[in-house]
BATIZA-806740 format. One record per atom (N, C-alpha, C): x, y, z. Coordinates in steps of 0.05 Angstrom, whole numbers, plus 5000, padded with zeros to 4 digits. Each point is the difference from the previous one (the first is absolute). Layout:
N
XYZ ...
END
This chain:
459
838278388762 501249875024 502149804993 499149764980 501849834998 502750104980 499850204987 501950104980 502250165013 499450105023 501850205013 502349885008 502350154988 502949915005 500849744985 498449884984 500849714991 502650014984 500550274986 502650004984 502650005015 499750075029 502449965018 500849755011 498949764992 500649765006 503149974991 501749935013 503449994987 501049725013 498449835004 501149685006 501649924979 502549915008 501949884977 499249724995 499549914976 499349754989 502249834992 499949735004 502049814989 499249934973 501150094981 499349994972 502649864983 499249864983 502649874980 501050224983 502550065001 501250244984 501149784977 499450124972 501049884977 502350154995 502049854987 502850064995 500150264984 501050225005 500250274983 502350105009 500950184987 502950124997 499650274995 501250245015 500150294995 501250024972 498750204987 500750074973 502250195000 500750145023 501850185002 502849845007 499949785005 502349825005 500649794985 498950064970 500749794983 502650024991 501249744995 503450014999 499849814974 501550064978 500449824977 502949925004 500349744995 502649835001 500550014974 502550114993 501150004974 502549874999 500749805019 502649854994 499549844975 502449974989 500249874973 500249694999 499149834986 500549744997 503249954991 500750114985 502949944986 501750225012 501449905017 502050195019 501850164980 501049844981 502050114980 498550214987 497649934991 499050234979 498950175015 498749955028 498950185016 501450225012 502749945002 501950175018 500250284985 499550265011 500350244991 501850165015 501750184989 501350155008 499150255017 501550165017 499050235009 499550204976 502049994982 499950174978 496849974984 499649744998 497249954983 498050085020 500049985025 497850135017 499450304995 502450135002 500350274997 499350094973 500149884982 499250064973 497149994998 498949805011 496749954999 498950205018 501350135020 498650145022 500050284979 502150074985 500350244985 498550044981 499249734984 498450024975 497349885002 499049915024 497749895001 497850204987 499950265012 497650194993 499850034971 502749974988 500250094973 498949784981 500649755013 499349804985 497249924996 499150035028 496949894998 497950234998 501250255003 497650204994 500950204977 502450014997 500850214976 500349874973 501449725000 501849924976 498949734992 497349895014 499149754989 498950014971 500449834986 498850014973 497749854995 497950104993 497849884991 499749874981 502349974985 499849844974 500149765000 501049824978 499749774992 501049825025 499349744998 500349865023 503649934990 501749975022 502650014999 501850224991 498650254999 501250254993 502150035024 502250104995 502050095028 500650284993 500450075027 501050285004 502050035011 502450154991 502350055014 500450285009 500350055029 500150225010 502750124995 500350295012 502250124994 502649865009 498849805022 502549855008 499549694982 502149974987 499649804982 500549685012 499950035025 500249805021 497549845001 498050194996 497249915015 498050014970 499149775000 497450004978 497549835014 497650104983 497649875006 499149884977 498049835009 498549824980 497149985010 498150094985 497150035003 498549724984 498549835015 498849774987 497350045005 498350074980 496650015002 498949765007 498349995020 498949725012 497050004988 500449804983 497150004984 498849735006 500949805016 499149775003 499150015029 497550085005 498950085028 497149824997 499649815026 497549865000 498950065027 497650075002 498450065021 498849815011 500349905022 499049755010 498050055022 497649864999 497950055019 500449825023 501350085020 500749815022 498750165028 498249835016 498850145019 501249955026 500650195014 501649995025 498249985026 500549945028 498449945018 498650295007 497549975011 498850225005 498749985028 501649805016 499250015029 501950015019 499750105026 501650025019 502950204993 499250254984 501650134993 499750295020 501750174996 499950235017 497750204996 498549944976 497350184995 498249824985 497750055002 498249854986 497950214982 500049904976 498450214980 496849945007 498750244998 497050015007 499250194986 498249924977 498650254986 499049894974 498750154981 499149964973 501250244987 500949974974 501150224982 499749934969 498950164987 500149944971 502150174986 502749944995 501350164990 500749934970 499850234985 499949914969 502649924988 501850035018 503049944988 500649745012 499349905023 501049735013 497749855008 497450044990 498049815003 498150045024 498349815007 498450095022 501349785021 500350145023 500949865024 497849965023 499649735011 498450005020 501549835020 500350135024 501549825023 498150015022 499749725007 498349975028 502649925019 499350145026 502049965019 499049765020 501449835004 499649745017 501050015024 498849985029 501149995026 498849845018 501549845013 499249835025 501250095023 498750045019 500850105029 501349735019 501850085014 501249835017 498249905018 500149755010 498849895028 502149965025 500550265012 502150005017 498750025029 499849815017 499450075027 501950185016 502250054989 501550195018 499050254994 498550104981 498950244988 497550035013 497849804992 497549955006 499449765012 498849985024 499849735018 497349884987 498050184995 497249874997 498450264986 497849914983 498750184983 497249895011 498650195014 497349925010 497750084980 497749975009 497950024975 499750304996 500650205014 500050294993 502350124998 502049854994 502550134992 499750134971 501750184999 499850164972 502749964984 500749944977 502350034982 499750174983 502850144997 500350194983 502349924983 500050104973 502249944983 501250294997 502350055006 501650244998 502049994972 499350154982 501649994976 501850224998 502749974997 502050234996 501249974975 499350214987 501350084972 502150114997 501849884977 502650124991 499250294986 502050195001 499250244984 500350004972 501249764987 499749984974 497049964992 499350124976 497549974984 500249994972 498549824990 500149934970 497050074992 499850204983 497550074987 499550255008 497350125002 498150275004 500650035028 502650185012 500350055025 497150105015 498850154991 498050185016 497049784995 500149804994 497549894998 499949825023 496849925004 499349865027 499549724984 501049825019 499649714992 498049835019 498449834988 498549885018 500749705003 499749865021 500549715009 498249835012 499949764996 497949835013 502349785013 499449885023 501349815009 498449745002 501049794990 498649715001 502149845011 499149755004 501549785008 501249884973 502449935002 501449844976 498249794993 499949894971 498549824995 501949734999 502349995008 501849765002 502350015016 501349825010 502149995021 502050084980 502050215007 502350084987 502450045016 502250014991 502750015013 501350244989 501150155017 501350254991 502449984982 501649785011 502549984984 499949854972 496849904993 499649874975 498650194984 499450235003 498350154990 501750164975 499450054977 501250064977 498450234986 501250184985 498250214985 499049834978 497550134993 498349894977 498849725008 500249915022 498549775011 497750065020 497849974991 498050125015 499049815027 499450105021 498849865022 497050105001 498449735006 497150084998 499250135025 497550124997 498950165026 497349885000 499250015031 497349905008 498650245000 498250104978 498650234998 497649985015 499049705010 497950045018 500650035028 502950035008 500550045029 500950285005 498750254997 501150245003 500650085032 502450125001 500550085024 500450285011 500250174980 500050295004 500050144972 499850285002 500950164979 500850335006 501550084980 501750255014 500550154975 501050245002 501050184979 502850115013 501250054974 502750145008 500650204981 500850255008 501250244983 502649925000 501750225013 502850045003 500849945028 498449925018 501550005028 501749735002 501749995017 501749794998 499249785025 497850025013 498949845019 496949994999 499049744998 497249954996 499349775020 497650055022 500049795014 496949914999 499549794997 497549844992 499249795022 497750035009 498649855016 499349734986 500549775008 499449744988 497349895011 498449884982 497349905007 500349805024 497949975013 500049805029 499949814986 498549904979 500349724992 502849894995 501550164982 502749934992 501749945030 499550225017 501550015024 499649725022 497549924996 499649765018 500949764979 500349994978 501349784987 502750015005 501150215002 503250055006 500349905028 498250075018 500649995026 499449635004 498749924986 499849674999 502649885000 501950084984 503049944999 501750065022 500050305008 501750105018 499249925031 497449925007 499149925022 500849705003 500449824980 500449744996 502549935019 499749765021 501749935014 501749754987 498949894980 501149754987 502950014994 501349785003 502849984990 500350074969 498249944986 500650064974 498750254987 499650215022 498550214995 501550164976 502850005000 500950154979 500049924968 500349715002 499449874972 497050014990 498250015019 497150014992 499750284988 501450215014 499550314990 501349994972 502549894998 501350034977 498949904977 498849755003 498749874981 496950054989 498950115022 496750084996 499250274998 501750175008 499050275004 501250174982 498550094982 500350134972 501550245002 499250205021 500950315004 498150164980 500950244998 498650184991 500950104976 498550084976 500750134977 498650274998 501950184998 499050314997 499350044966 498150004990 499350024976 499350354990 502150074982 499350274988 498150024981 498150225002 497650074976 501350034976 499149914981 500850044973 499650324985 498750155019 499750304996 502750155014 501449845010 502450125015 501850104977 501950195005 502050154983 502949975009 500249865023 503049995008 500249735019 502949964998 501149765018 501550135022 499649915027 501550045023 501149765010 502150075017 502149735013 499650035030 499049745010 500249995024 502849935011 500950105024 502549945013 499549705017 501949894994 499949705018 502649935014 502050164996 502949935014 501250275005 500350095028 500850215007 503250074992 500550214989 502650084988 502150155022 498350055020 501350175024 498949955023 502050025024 498449925025 497650165008 497949905011 497550105005 498250064977 500549954974 498450104975 497449765002 497850184996 497149815003 500049894977 499149764999 498949834978 497349904999 499249884982 496949914997 500049805027 497450035010 499749775023 497149995005 499049865019 497849925012 499750145028 498150165007 499750095027 497049875015 500649865024 497849915013 499350155024 497650055002 499050165024 499349865023 501449915019 500049845022 498550125026 499350264992 498550105028 498049835010 498349864985 497949835014 501349765014 502449924995 501449815016 501250085026 499950285007 501250075023 498149945025 500749955024 498449995026 498250265003 497849905004 498350195010 499950115028 501450235006 500050095029 498350225004 499350025029 498150225007 501250284997 498850194991 501050294999 500250075029 500750264999 500250165028 497550085016 497449934984 497550015009 498849745011 502149774992 498549755009 498849864979 499650144974 498749914982 501849824982 499249784984 501549874985 500250164970 502550014991 501150124981 500849804976 498250004979 500249804982 502050034976 501250265004 502150104981 499150174974 497150035001 498450184981 501650284996 501050095023 500850315002 502749974998 501549784996 503250014998 500950024973 502350124993 501349934974 500449714996 500149904979 500149714992 502849875005 500049825010 502549845009 500949864974 502450084984 500249854978 502649824995 500049814989 501949814998 500649974972 502449984992 500849934968 500849754995 498849874978 500249744988 502050114972 502149874998 501450034972 498949864976 500850024980 498949874978 502049794993 498549755003 502049714996 500750014974 497950034981 501349964972 498450204982 501350064981 498850234980 501149974974 498550154982 500949974969 498150164986 500550014972 497850084980 499249834979 497650014995 499049834979 499850244972 502149974988 500650264978 499849854973 498150194988 499149914971 500850254981 501249944979 500650254978 498749924975 498050114987 498649974976 499850214982 499249934976 499650254978 502550114999 502249945000 503050154993 499750014968 500850244991 499550044973 502849894990 499749944973 502249904986 502050244992 503149954999 501550174994 501549964977 500050214978 501349974976 502850025001 500950185021 502450015000 500850065032 502649985008 500750025029 499949745016 501050035023 500149815020 498750055024 497849865007 498650105027 500549785022 500850075019 501049845024 498150025026 499249825009 498950065032 501449815021 500750105023 501949915018 498749775011 497949935004 499049705005 498949824985 500350084971 499049854979 501549914973 502650155001 501249964975 502850075003 501849844984 503149994995 500450024969 502450155000 500750044972 502949824999 499749804980 502549824992 501250174981 502850045006 501950154981 501949824989 500050004973 502249854985 502050194995 502149965009 502650155004 501549894973 499550104978 501549944977 502650214994 502349895008 502850154995 501849814987 501750174984 501949864984 502449895022 499749745008 502249925023 502649974993 500349914971 502449984991 501750254994 498650214998 501150284995 500850095027 498349955016 500550145029 501849895018 500749704993 502049825012 503150194997 499750084978 502750154995 500450265013 497750105014 500150295013 499949945029 500850265012 500650025029 497450105010 498149875004 497350115012 499850105027 499350265007 499950115024 497250095009 498750024985 496950095009 497849944975 497749885012 498249934984 497350095015 498550154981 497150095010 498249954986 497549915010 497349924985 498750295005 498950124974 498550265002 497049924993 498150105017 497550004994 498350225003 498650124983 498750274999 497149945008 499150165019 496849995003 498650244984 497949874988 498450144988 497350105013 500250295003 497950095020 497950154982 499949984977 498250154980 497249885007 499549724993 497349915007 498450125028 501949965023 499150045028 499450354999 501550124987 499250344999 497250044989 498449804985 497850064990 497849995017 500649895024 497949925023 501150145025 500050275003 501550115026 497849955025 497949924993 498349925022 500349765021 501649814984 501149755013 502850045012 499749995027 502650015016 501049735003 502749964984 501049735004 502550035019 501049755012 502449955015 502350084984 501950125003 502050064983 502349745002 500749874977 501749804997 502850164998 501849925021 502650095001 501949855009 500049714995 501749815006 499649774977 501949884988 500349804984 502149805008 499349734996 502049815005 500549824975 502049894998 500649734985 500849805015 498649774991 501049755018 501149804978 502449915004 501149804982 499649715009 498849824983 500349715003 501249834984 501249795003 501049794982 497849954979 498149985008 497449904985 497350115011 497950084987 497550055011 498849855020 499650065023 498949875023 497149954993 498949755010 497549914995 498250175016 500850145019 498550205019 501550265000 499750144973 502150225001 499550245018 497450075010 499650205021 500649955023 499349675009 500949905028 502650015004 501649914981 503150014996 501150315006 498750154987 500850345005 499650125025 497549885011 498950095026 501849915021 501149745001 501649895021 503350044993 500550174976 502950004997 501150215016 502149965017 501250235009 501450164988 499750305002 500950184985 503050145008 500150045024 502550135008 502449804993 501950114991 502549844993 499949794985 497549984981 499749764984 501350114970 501949864991 501550084974 497849914977 497849895005 497849964978 497750175003 499850235013 498150214999 501350215000 498850184978 500750304996 498050185004 500450245012 498450155008 500450274987 497650164993 500550294993 497650135011 500950265012 497850165016 500050274981 497850044996 499250254984 500050285016 501450194995 500050265012 497750124997 499250225016 497350124998 499250164973 502250064983 499450134979 500949854974 500649765001 501349824982 497249864986 500749934974 498149834986 501249714993 502749965004 501649804990 501149865020 499949704999 501049875020 502949894986 502250045013 502949904988 500849835026 500049734991 500549795018 502849904992 502050005024 502349904998 500049654998 500749904977 499949704997 502549914989 502050105007 502749944992 500749725011 499549905019 500349725011 498549834977 497950064995 498149774981 502050024975 500350264988 501749944973 502549945000 501450015024 502649845007 499549714994 498249905018 499149715000 499549914975 498550124982 499149954973 502849974978 501650215005 502150034983 502149815008 501149955027 502049935013 499849715011 497249985005 499749755021 499349744985 499649795016 499849764991 497149944996 497950155013 497349944992 498950204989 498849964973 499350194978 496650005001 499450204987 496750014998 498449975023 501150165024 498149985021 497850164995 498050025015 497550104998 499550245016 500050264990 499950225020 496950114995 498450005026 497150115000 500350275016 498650194984 499550245009 497250055018 500050075025 497750075015 499950335004 497550095013 500150285010 498849965031 501250205015 499450055028 500249725013 499350015027 499849715014 497349915000 499949785010 497049855004 499750045029 498450225006 499450065026 496750065002 498849974984 496950005003 499550314984 501950154997 498850244981 500149954976 498650144983 499349934967 501550234989 502049934979 501650134985 500049924972 499450184982 499949984968 501950194986 501349904984 501750144982 500349974972 500250204984 500449944971 502950084988 500949834988 502850084992 500149974968 501850164986 500550054971 501249714995 499349894980 501349764985 501850084977 500549804980 502050074982 498850084973 497450125001 498550134981 500350325009 500950065022 500550285005 502050134983 500550295008 502450114990 502649875011 502250014985 502349875007 501050085032 499550265003 501050075031 498249945024 497649864992 498249885015 499649725003 501449884979 500049654994 501149905030 499249745004 501749865021 502549904988 502550045018 502249964987 502149945025 502649874992 501349955016 502750184991 501450145021 502250184990 502549845012 501949934987 502749835014 502050224995 501650055023 502550184996 501949815002 502650054986 502349864999 502450165005 502249865007 502750184998 501649824980 501550154983 501949854983 502049925011 
END
């Protein structure tokens, strides 16, 4: 009775949108610092267009650092510099108030054991629900993203408890655990491959929540914020995958995770056509939707193996500091028209475990700062991407295994600009709650797979 048509509730919720930018509209600003050096004729542009495929796909030399190639047109040459000074930084990003929330447990032999507990706190909106009575039922409706990390066909088990401490979504970070009150169980459920799950929450928790929603005091909101811990959805350690809750709609009318309140018991009791009182037991439930006021993930990664070679990055946990060592004195005599950072992905280890489905990394960015920020991931998260000359982006094609990122502006700044030795940091994907991990070849790989910078000049 109570679950009938619950998934059709479509009320629009007032949620805070975090700054995001569509990947298909990314623009690189390649205006030069030095206008005299940076100005290029139409002939140069035409030459680059004609020879770009030859230079970067057919004629790039994997040889020694500083080797140059002169194409059939002697006016163009390329220089390849192997990047062997790469430092992986453990930098944890925000894990709260993102578009998605990771939920699950997985032992990944390549990238370690992941356990992510989802944290949720409902709104206390009188506009949606005026009063919660003694016999009111509250349901939690979980809406899952189609992305799956792990064994797709496995069934996952979860228990819902009260959180063991007060938390704030905008303060949550990856690899910082939030306590759970395992003595206050609220519900339990299972998930296979469905995209919607509805769980009835315990009467005890419902009445505890009602004490805040029904409160008429002027300080109701602050009391709720500072004293009500919300829910923690805890995955079983036998689970074999991680799912992702939808928190922010990406299009009009899209369902997201919310709470549903059965207000049938709050309706007036009217006589039916026979003159007898109808207490609502034979009617469909009257449901009101309460949005999620705050949310996030208590995400922990453990038991990650040590890597003898290669570079492993996680989108919410690591950045790669790249030391760009190029002969500036030599390049100052050249007419630089293009520079590309080339990073090749290593799919070999992942292919050994075909039973684990992993979100595919198809985007990488380099953020350039004058010096390393005290909170690197916080700075990256709040940095505007569009039209930012200090952010460089590469999007991977469906059949590609190599990122080729246009970093011309950065190289021009280094060679001709007044500020030298700026710090470029490479990250993968966006920080949006989905989990991405990728392995790249390092300087120990074959020459054609090593991280490198390819600079094209005109004589």
